[in-house]
Backbone and ligand atoms as CSV (ligand in chain L), in Angstrom:
chain,resi,resn,atom,element,x,y,z
A,1,MET,N,N,0.836,-1.195,0.000
A,1,MET,CA,C,0.000,0.000,0.000
A,1,MET,C,C,0.879,1.257,0.000
A,2,THR,N,N,0.478,2.255,-0.775
A,2,THR,CA,C,1.235,3.503,-0.804
A,2,THR,C,C,0.501,4.565,0.004
A,3,ILE,N,N,1.236,5.257,0.812
A,3,ILE,CA,C,0.688,6.309,1.683
A,3,ILE,C,C,1.378,7.615,1.300
A,4,ALA,N,N,0.637,8.714,1.333
A,4,ALA,CA,C,1.205,10.016,0.944
A,4,ALA,C,C,2.319,10.426,1.904
A,5,ARG,N,N,3.378,10.956,1.335
A,5,ARG,CA,C,4.459,11.499,2.163
A,5,ARG,C,C,4.095,12.912,2.609
A,6,LEU,N,N,4.582,13.277,3.796
A,6,LEU,CA,C,4.414,14.659,4.257
A,6,LEU,C,C,5.177,15.583,3.323
A,7,THR,N,N,4.623,16.762,3.091
A,7,THR,CA,C,5.358,17.773,2.334
A,7,THR,C,C,6.446,18.350,3.248
A,8,ASP,N,N,7.372,19.106,2.660
A,8,ASP,CA,C,8.410,19.749,3.473
A,8,ASP,C,C,7.785,20.694,4.493
A,9,ALA,N,N,6.715,21.376,4.081
A,9,ALA,CA,C,6.047,22.320,4.994
A,9,ALA,C,C,5.383,21.565,6.149
A,10,GLU,N,N,4.753,20.443,5.844
A,10,GLU,CA,C,4.115,19.638,6.894
A,10,GLU,C,C,5.168,19.069,7.848
A,11,THR,N,N,6.300,18.689,7.301
A,11,THR,CA,C,7.383,18.168,8.138
A,11,THR,C,C,7.913,19.258,9.061
A,12,ALA,N,N,8.067,20.452,8.525
A,12,ALA,CA,C,8.560,21.576,9.338
A,12,ALA,C,C,7.565,21.898,10.457
A,13,THR,N,N,6.281,21.868,10.139
A,13,THR,CA,C,5.241,22.120,11.146
A,13,THR,C,C,5.305,21.076,12.250
A,14,LEU,N,N,5.445,19.814,11.844
A,14,LEU,CA,C,5.524,18.725,12.817
A,14,LEU,C,C,6.716,18.929,13.752
A,15,LEU,N,N,7.878,19.201,13.166
A,15,LEU,CA,C,9.088,19.343,13.984
A,15,LEU,C,C,8.973,20.510,14.958
A,16,ALA,N,N,8.213,21.527,14.568
A,16,ALA,CA,C,8.027,22.673,15.458
A,16,ALA,C,C,7.096,22.317,16.622
A,17,GLU,N,N,6.248,21.316,16.399
A,17,GLU,CA,C,5.242,20.945,17.412
A,17,GLU,C,C,5.723,19.893,18.408
A,18,VAL,N,N,6.648,19.058,17.991
A,18,VAL,CA,C,7.075,17.960,18.868
A,18,VAL,C,C,8.549,18.157,19.259
A,19,PRO,N,N,8.782,18.650,20.457
A,19,PRO,CA,C,10.141,18.970,20.880
A,19,PRO,C,C,11.036,17.731,20.928
A,20,GLY,N,N,12.286,17.918,20.575
A,20,GLY,CA,C,13.260,16.834,20.735
A,20,GLY,C,C,13.452,15.970,19.503
A,21,TRP,N,N,12.507,16.014,18.580
A,21,TRP,CA,C,12.640,15.197,17.377
A,21,TRP,C,C,13.441,15.972,16.334
A,22,THR,N,N,14.291,15.270,15.611
A,22,THR,CA,C,15.029,15.905,14.518
A,22,THR,C,C,14.869,15.061,13.267
A,23,LEU,N,N,15.065,15.703,12.152
A,23,LEU,CA,C,14.960,15.017,10.870
A,23,LEU,C,C,16.232,14.199,10.637
A,24,ARG,N,N,16.080,12.940,10.275
A,24,ARG,CA,C,17.256,12.117,9.946
A,24,ARG,C,C,17.920,12.693,8.699
A,25,ALA,N,N,19.207,12.428,8.558
A,25,ALA,CA,C,19.995,13.051,7.487
A,25,ALA,C,C,19.370,12.850,6.105
A,26,ASP,N,N,18.754,11.698,5.876
A,26,ASP,CA,C,18.162,11.446,4.549
A,26,ASP,C,C,16.760,12.031,4.402
A,27,GLY,N,N,16.253,12.651,5.467
A,27,GLY,CA,C,14.945,13.301,5.397
A,27,GLY,C,C,13.765,12.347,5.424
A,28,LYS,N,N,14.027,11.052,5.562
A,28,LYS,CA,C,12.939,10.068,5.473
A,28,LYS,C,C,12.393,9.619,6.820
A,29,ALA,N,N,12.918,10.189,7.890
A,29,ALA,CA,C,12.506,9.760,9.233
A,29,ALA,C,C,12.774,10.883,10.219
A,30,ILE,N,N,12.098,10.784,11.369
A,30,ILE,CA,C,12.448,11.651,12.490
A,30,ILE,C,C,12.983,10.756,13.605
A,31,ILE,N,N,13.925,11.303,14.349
A,31,ILE,CA,C,14.602,10.519,15.384
A,31,ILE,C,C,14.628,11.295,16.704
A,32,ARG,N,N,14.618,10.545,17.780
A,32,ARG,CA,C,14.701,11.180,19.100
A,32,ARG,C,C,15.241,10.173,20.109
A,33,THR,N,N,16.053,10.648,21.017
A,33,THR,CA,C,16.523,9.821,22.123
A,33,THR,C,C,15.835,10.278,23.402
A,34,PHE,N,N,15.227,9.329,24.114
A,34,PHE,CA,C,14.556,9.589,25.387
A,34,PHE,C,C,15.413,9.012,26.503
A,35,THR,N,N,15.521,9.746,27.602
A,35,THR,CA,C,16.239,9.238,28.771
A,35,THR,C,C,15.300,9.263,29.971
A,36,PHE,N,N,15.196,8.130,30.646
A,36,PHE,CA,C,14.294,7.987,31.786
A,36,PHE,C,C,15.095,7.759,33.061
A,37,ALA,N,N,14.388,7.679,34.169
A,37,ALA,CA,C,15.061,7.512,35.460
A,37,ALA,C,C,15.762,6.155,35.544
A,38,ASP,N,N,15.117,5.142,34.975
A,38,ASP,CA,C,15.657,3.790,35.078
A,38,ASP,C,C,14.987,2.908,34.020
A,39,PHE,N,N,15.308,1.634,34.024
A,39,PHE,CA,C,14.761,0.715,33.026
A,39,PHE,C,C,13.244,0.583,33.159
A,40,ASN,N,N,12.765,0.566,34.394
A,40,ASN,CA,C,11.329,0.419,34.634
A,40,ASN,C,C,10.555,1.541,33.949
A,41,ALA,N,N,11.030,2.767,34.084
A,41,ALA,CA,C,10.359,3.921,33.474
A,41,ALA,C,C,10.464,3.847,31.951
A,42,ALA,N,N,11.636,3.453,31.464
A,42,ALA,CA,C,11.833,3.347,30.009
A,42,ALA,C,C,10.914,2.285,29.422
A,43,PHE,N,N,10.824,1.156,30.094
A,43,PHE,CA,C,10.024,0.062,29.540
A,43,PHE,C,C,8.531,0.340,29.671
A,44,GLY,N,N,8.146,1.060,30.718
A,44,GLY,CA,C,6.751,1.481,30.841
A,44,GLY,C,C,6.361,2.366,29.664
A,45,PHE,N,N,7.239,3.294,29.339
A,45,PHE,CA,C,7.021,4.172,28.178
A,45,PHE,C,C,6.914,3.331,26.905
A,46,MET,N,N,7.831,2.404,26.738
A,46,MET,CA,C,7.813,1.561,25.535
A,46,MET,C,C,6.511,0.755,25.452
A,47,THR,N,N,6.027,0.341,26.584
A,47,THR,CA,C,4.775,-0.424,26.603
A,47,THR,C,C,3.601,0.445,26.154
A,48,ARG,N,N,3.569,1.686,26.613
A,48,ARG,CA,C,2.493,2.595,26.182
A,48,ARG,C,C,2.588,2.841,24.680
A,49,VAL,N,N,3.795,3.041,24.191
A,49,VAL,CA,C,3.968,3.248,22.747
A,49,VAL,C,C,3.584,1.980,21.974
A,50,ALA,N,N,3.939,0.831,22.532
A,50,ALA,CA,C,3.636,-0.440,21.850
A,50,ALA,C,C,2.136,-0.650,21.711
A,51,LEU,N,N,1.368,-0.286,22.739
A,51,LEU,CA,C,-0.085,-0.450,22.665
A,51,LEU,C,C,-0.663,0.457,21.582
A,52,TYR,N,N,-0.125,1.691,21.505
A,52,TYR,CA,C,-0.540,2.606,20.431
A,52,TYR,C,C,-0.176,1.993,19.078
A,53,ALA,N,N,1.050,1.513,18.958
A,53,ALA,CA,C,1.545,0.979,17.685
A,53,ALA,C,C,0.692,-0.191,17.202
A,54,ASP,N,N,0.314,-1.021,18.138
A,54,ASP,CA,C,-0.492,-2.187,17.774
A,54,ASP,C,C,-1.863,-1.748,17.268
A,55,LYS,N,N,-2.466,-0.801,17.977
A,55,LYS,CA,C,-3.791,-0.308,17.577
A,55,LYS,C,C,-3.731,0.418,16.239
A,56,ALA,N,N,-2.695,1.230,16.057
A,56,ALA,CA,C,-2.581,2.054,14.849
A,56,ALA,C,C,-1.989,1.280,13.678
A,57,ASP,N,N,-1.483,0.087,13.940
A,57,ASP,CA,C,-0.748,-0.682,12.928
A,57,ASP,C,C,0.372,0.166,12.316
A,58,HIS,N,N,1.074,0.845,13.206
A,58,HIS,CA,C,2.216,1.662,12.787
A,58,HIS,C,C,3.281,1.498,13.866
A,59,HIS,N,N,4.462,1.071,13.476
A,59,HIS,CA,C,5.430,0.583,14.454
A,59,HIS,C,C,6.751,1.354,14.414
A,60,PRO,N,N,7.231,1.751,15.574
A,60,PRO,CA,C,8.499,2.474,15.611
A,60,PRO,C,C,9.687,1.532,15.422
A,61,GLU,N,N,10.792,2.103,14.973
A,61,GLU,CA,C,12.078,1.405,15.036
A,61,GLU,C,C,12.715,1.959,16.293
A,62,TRP,N,N,13.157,1.062,17.162
A,62,TRP,CA,C,13.696,1.571,18.421
A,62,TRP,C,C,14.762,0.654,18.983
A,63,PHE,N,N,15.514,1.268,19.911
A,63,PHE,CA,C,16.651,0.596,20.523
A,63,PHE,C,C,16.681,1.039,21.976
A,64,ASN,N,N,16.769,0.087,22.867
A,64,ASN,CA,C,16.740,0.400,24.293
A,64,ASN,C,C,17.967,-0.174,25.000
A,65,VAL,N,N,18.607,0.658,25.795
A,65,VAL,CA,C,19.615,0.188,26.745
A,65,VAL,C,C,19.286,0.823,28.086
A,66,TYR,N,N,18.961,0.005,29.050
A,66,TYR,CA,C,18.617,0.449,30.403
A,66,TYR,C,C,17.594,1.582,30.382
A,67,ASN,N,N,18.031,2.836,30.633
A,67,ASN,CA,C,17.064,3.935,30.765
A,67,ASN,C,C,16.953,4.773,29.484
A,68,ARG,N,N,17.596,4.315,28.406
A,68,ARG,CA,C,17.631,5.107,27.158
A,68,ARG,C,C,16.836,4.398,26.064
A,69,VAL,N,N,16.031,5.184,25.370
A,69,VAL,CA,C,15.275,4.654,24.229
A,69,VAL,C,C,15.555,5.550,23.031
A,70,GLU,N,N,16.130,4.965,21.991
A,70,GLU,CA,C,16.359,5.702,20.748
A,70,GLU,C,C,15.262,5.280,19.777
A,71,MET,N,N,14.549,6.252,19.245
A,71,MET,CA,C,13.407,5.922,18.400
A,71,MET,C,C,13.509,6.586,17.036
A,72,THR,N,N,13.108,5.831,16.033
A,72,THR,CA,C,13.029,6.340,14.662
A,72,THR,C,C,11.602,6.140,14.189
A,73,LEU,N,N,10.996,7.212,13.682
A,73,LEU,CA,C,9.661,7.111,13.098
A,73,LEU,C,C,9.769,7.339,11.603
A,74,THR,N,N,9.273,6.387,10.853
A,74,THR,CA,C,9.226,6.498,9.400
A,74,THR,C,C,8.107,5.588,8.933
A,75,THR,N,N,7.650,5.795,7.714
A,75,THR,CA,C,6.600,4.945,7.161
A,75,THR,C,C,7.191,4.149,6.012
A,76,HIS,N,N,7.363,2.867,6.243
A,76,HIS,CA,C,8.001,2.035,5.214
A,76,HIS,C,C,7.186,2.060,3.927
A,77,ASP,N,N,5.851,2.062,4.098
A,77,ASP,CA,C,4.971,2.036,2.922
A,77,ASP,C,C,5.019,3.341,2.119
A,78,ALA,N,N,5.582,4.388,2.696
A,78,ALA,CA,C,5.704,5.669,1.992
A,78,ALA,C,C,7.159,5.971,1.641
A,79,ASP,N,N,8.064,5.139,2.097
A,79,ASP,CA,C,9.495,5.386,1.955
A,79,ASP,C,C,9.836,6.802,2.439
A,80,GLY,N,N,9.248,7.165,3.572
A,80,GLY,CA,C,9.499,8.485,4.134
A,80,GLY,C,C,8.498,8.762,5.239
A,81,LEU,N,N,8.344,10.032,5.558
A,81,LEU,CA,C,7.424,10.424,6.629
A,81,LEU,C,C,6.001,10.548,6.109
A,82,SER,N,N,5.042,10.141,6.931
A,82,SER,CA,C,3.631,10.287,6.577
A,82,SER,C,C,2.868,10.818,7.787
A,83,ALA,N,N,1.576,11.018,7.594
A,83,ALA,CA,C,0.710,11.476,8.686
A,83,ALA,C,C,0.727,10.487,9.846
A,84,ARG,N,N,1.019,9.224,9.559
A,84,ARG,CA,C,1.067,8.224,10.636
A,84,ARG,C,C,2.208,8.511,11.614
A,85,ASP,N,N,3.332,8.977,11.075
A,85,ASP,CA,C,4.462,9.321,11.947
A,85,ASP,C,C,4.140,10.572,12.758
A,86,ALA,N,N,3.468,11.519,12.107
A,86,ALA,CA,C,3.080,12.754,12.799
A,86,ALA,C,C,2.133,12.422,13.959
A,87,ALA,N,N,1.152,11.567,13.693
A,87,ALA,CA,C,0.190,11.186,14.733
A,87,ALA,C,C,0.904,10.461,15.874
A,88,MET,N,N,1.850,9.606,15.508
A,88,MET,CA,C,2.556,8.837,16.532
A,88,MET,C,C,3.434,9.752,17.393
A,89,ALA,N,N,4.150,10.665,16.752
A,89,ALA,CA,C,5.013,11.583,17.506
A,89,ALA,C,C,4.185,12.424,18.467
A,90,ARG,N,N,2.997,12.843,18.014
A,90,ARG,CA,C,2.126,13.643,18.886
A,90,ARG,C,C,1.592,12.787,20.027
A,91,ALA,N,N,1.221,11.555,19.743
A,91,ALA,CA,C,0.721,10.647,20.792
A,91,ALA,C,C,1.812,10.389,21.823
A,92,ILE,N,N,3.031,10.219,21.348
A,92,ILE,CA,C,4.149,9.897,22.241
A,92,ILE,C,C,4.340,10.988,23.294
A,93,GLU,N,N,4.057,12.221,22.938
A,93,GLU,CA,C,4.172,13.314,23.918
A,93,GLU,C,C,3.314,13.032,25.148
A,94,THR,N,N,2.189,12.348,24.936
A,94,THR,CA,C,1.266,12.076,26.042
A,94,THR,C,C,1.676,10.836,26.846
A,95,TYR,N,N,2.675,10.114,26.386
A,95,TYR,CA,C,3.123,8.892,27.084
A,95,TYR,C,C,4.359,9.114,27.923
A,96,LEU,N,N,4.886,10.336,27.883
A,96,LEU,CA,C,6.127,10.606,28.622
A,96,LEU,C,C,5.853,10.746,30.113
L,1,H2B,N1,N,4.964,0.606,10.508
L,1,H2B,C1,C,5.696,1.552,9.918
L,1,H2B,N2,N,6.516,2.299,10.655
L,1,H2B,N3,N,5.604,1.769,8.611
L,1,H2B,C2,C,4.811,1.066,7.820
L,1,H2B,O1,O,4.760,1.300,6.614
L,1,H2B,C3,C,4.027,0.047,8.415
L,1,H2B,C4,C,4.156,-0.170,9.807
L,1,H2B,N4,N,3.189,-0.671,7.722
L,1,H2B,N5,N,3.477,-1.153,10.393
L,1,H2B,C5,C,2.263,-1.584,8.291
L,1,H2B,C6,C,2.718,-2.116,9.637
L,1,H2B,C7,C,2.001,-2.695,7.282
L,1,H2B,O2,O,3.163,-3.447,7.057
L,1,H2B,C8,C,0.883,-3.624,7.694
L,1,H2B,C9,C,0.691,-4.724,6.690
L,1,H2B,O3,O,-0.298,-2.882,7.803
């Protein structure tokens, strides 16, 4: 399935709205590193994101070591950023 990519203007708007996220060098993803108090807090956050991801059928690329979570949001079906990544980044703000 093909999904529309965000325009440059939509991407700029998104980045202005969600603090901490930056555009990956190739422009096809946004990335952010989260740091929590400990593993329990990090994994609780990941669990909240996972429940969203399962419901939305949109899944982050992520890497966790103890209290750190590195996350990449991109839409494989769009080969870049889509409204699904924007929605997820906004939802994630509420899971912190
Ligand atoms: N997650 C992400 N990040 N990008 C996608 O394009 C995507 C996904 N596609 N999760 C979904 C699943 C697709 O593979 C299934 C079949 O709906």
